C-alpha positions as CSV (number, residue, x, y, z in Angstrom):
1,X,28.5,83.0,46.5
2,X,29.2,81.5,43.1
3,X,31.2,84.8,42.2
4,X,33.4,84.3,45.4
5,X,34.2,80.8,44.7
6,X,34.9,81.6,41.1
7,X,37.2,84.5,42.2
8,X,39.0,82.2,44.6
9,X,39.5,79.6,41.9
10,X,41.0,82.1,39.5
11,X,43.3,83.6,42.2
12,X,44.4,80.1,43.0
13,X,45.1,79.3,39.3
14,X,47.0,82.5,38.9
15,X,49.2,81.9,41.9
16,X,50.1,78.5,40.9
17,X,50.8,79.4,37.3
18,X,53.1,82.2,38.4
19,X,55.2,79.9,40.6
20,X,56.2,77.0,38.4
21,X,58.6,74.4,40.1
22,X,61.8,73.5,38.4
23,X,61.7,70.1,36.7
24,X,64.3,67.8,38.5
25,X,66.2,66.2,35.8
26,X,66.5,62.4,35.9
27,X,69.4,61.6,33.6
28,X,73.1,62.2,33.9
29,X,73.3,64.5,30.8
30,X,70.3,66.5,32.0
31,X,71.8,67.0,35.5
32,X,75.1,68.1,33.9
33,X,73.5,70.4,31.5
34,X,71.3,72.0,34.3
35,X,74.2,72.4,36.7
36,X,76.4,74.1,34.0
37,X,73.7,76.3,32.8
38,X,72.7,77.4,36.3
39,X,76.5,78.3,36.9
40,X,76.7,80.1,33.7
41,X,73.6,82.2,34.6
42,X,75.0,82.8,38.2
43,X,72.1,80.8,39.7
44,X,74.2,79.3,42.5
45,X,71.3,78.4,44.8
46,X,69.8,76.3,42.0
47,X,73.2,74.9,41.0
48,X,74.1,73.7,44.4
49,X,70.9,71.5,44.4
50,X,72.7,69.4,41.8
51,X,75.9,68.9,43.8
52,X,76.6,65.7,46.0
53,X,76.0,66.7,49.6
54,X,79.4,66.2,51.3
55,X,81.8,68.6,52.9
56,X,84.5,68.5,50.3
57,X,82.0,69.2,47.6
58,X,80.6,72.1,49.6
59,X,84.0,73.6,50.0
60,X,84.7,73.3,46.3
61,X,81.4,74.8,45.4
62,X,81.9,77.7,47.7
63,X,85.4,78.4,46.0
64,X,84.0,78.0,42.7
65,X,81.1,80.5,43.3
66,X,83.5,83.0,44.8
67,X,85.8,82.7,41.8
68,X,83.0,82.9,39.2
69,X,81.3,86.0,41.0
70,X,84.8,87.8,40.9
71,X,84.5,88.0,36.9
72,X,83.6,91.2,35.4
73,X,80.0,92.1,34.6
74,X,80.4,91.9,30.9
75,X,82.1,88.4,31.2
76,X,79.3,87.2,33.4
77,X,76.8,88.4,30.9
78,X,78.6,86.6,28.1
79,X,78.6,83.3,30.0
80,X,74.9,83.7,30.8
81,X,74.1,84.0,27.2
82,X,76.4,81.2,26.1
83,X,75.2,77.8,24.8
84,X,76.6,74.7,26.4
85,X,78.7,72.4,24.1
86,X,79.0,68.8,25.1
87,X,82.3,67.7,23.7
88,X,82.3,64.1,24.9
89,X,80.4,61.9,27.3
90,X,82.2,59.1,29.0
91,X,80.1,56.4,30.7
92,X,82.7,55.1,33.1
93,X,80.0,52.8,34.8
94,X,76.2,52.6,35.2
95,X,76.5,55.0,38.0
96,X,79.4,57.4,36.9
97,X,79.5,59.7,33.9
98,X,82.2,62.2,32.9
99,X,80.8,65.0,30.8
100,X,83.6,67.1,28.8
101,X,82.0,70.6,27.8
102,X,82.8,73.9,26.7
103,X,80.5,76.9,25.8
104,X,79.9,79.1,22.9
105,X,81.6,82.1,24.7
106,X,85.0,80.4,25.4
107,X,85.0,77.3,22.9
108,X,88.5,76.6,23.6
109,X,88.2,76.4,27.3
110,X,87.2,72.7,28.0
111,X,85.9,71.6,31.3
112,X,84.8,68.2,32.7
113,X,82.1,67.4,35.3
114,X,81.7,64.1,37.1
115,X,77.9,63.0,37.4
116,X,77.3,60.2,39.9
117,X,74.1,58.2,40.6
118,X,73.4,58.0,44.3
119,X,70.2,56.2,45.5
120,X,68.7,56.6,42.0
121,X,69.5,60.2,41.8
122,X,72.2,61.9,39.5
123,X,74.4,64.4,41.3
124,X,77.5,66.4,40.5
125,X,80.7,65.4,42.3
126,X,82.9,68.4,42.2
127,X,86.0,66.5,43.5
128,X,86.4,65.1,40.2
129,X,86.3,68.6,38.6
130,X,89.0,69.9,40.8
131,X,91.4,66.8,41.2
132,X,90.7,64.8,38.1
133,X,90.4,61.5,40.0
134,X,87.6,59.1,39.4
């Protein structure tokens, strides 16, 4: 009986250790970095979790995903290996931050992402990325 309980505990421990949950970032910079890294690594399902849930953002995300996936295999691999370079962080207010970034693969290509705090949670607002409006 003791062996069965021990075996059950071991199996449970192995099961939970092999299935770690991704830590949810709780700062604007962590959310921006997580989103950017997931995009660079083509983890679009994970990246979408960072995006503010509204129709316009969903449409922008879908377009962005299609565009990114159309890149060559070599280019996608270079993106996945690239480090994120945060060039500038602009705190517009206590609930809006603009992160200007590039990556080590294409250093001269500067991008911006808007991070907004909604109900205590930081999320990416893609409308700014595509339109430039605050």
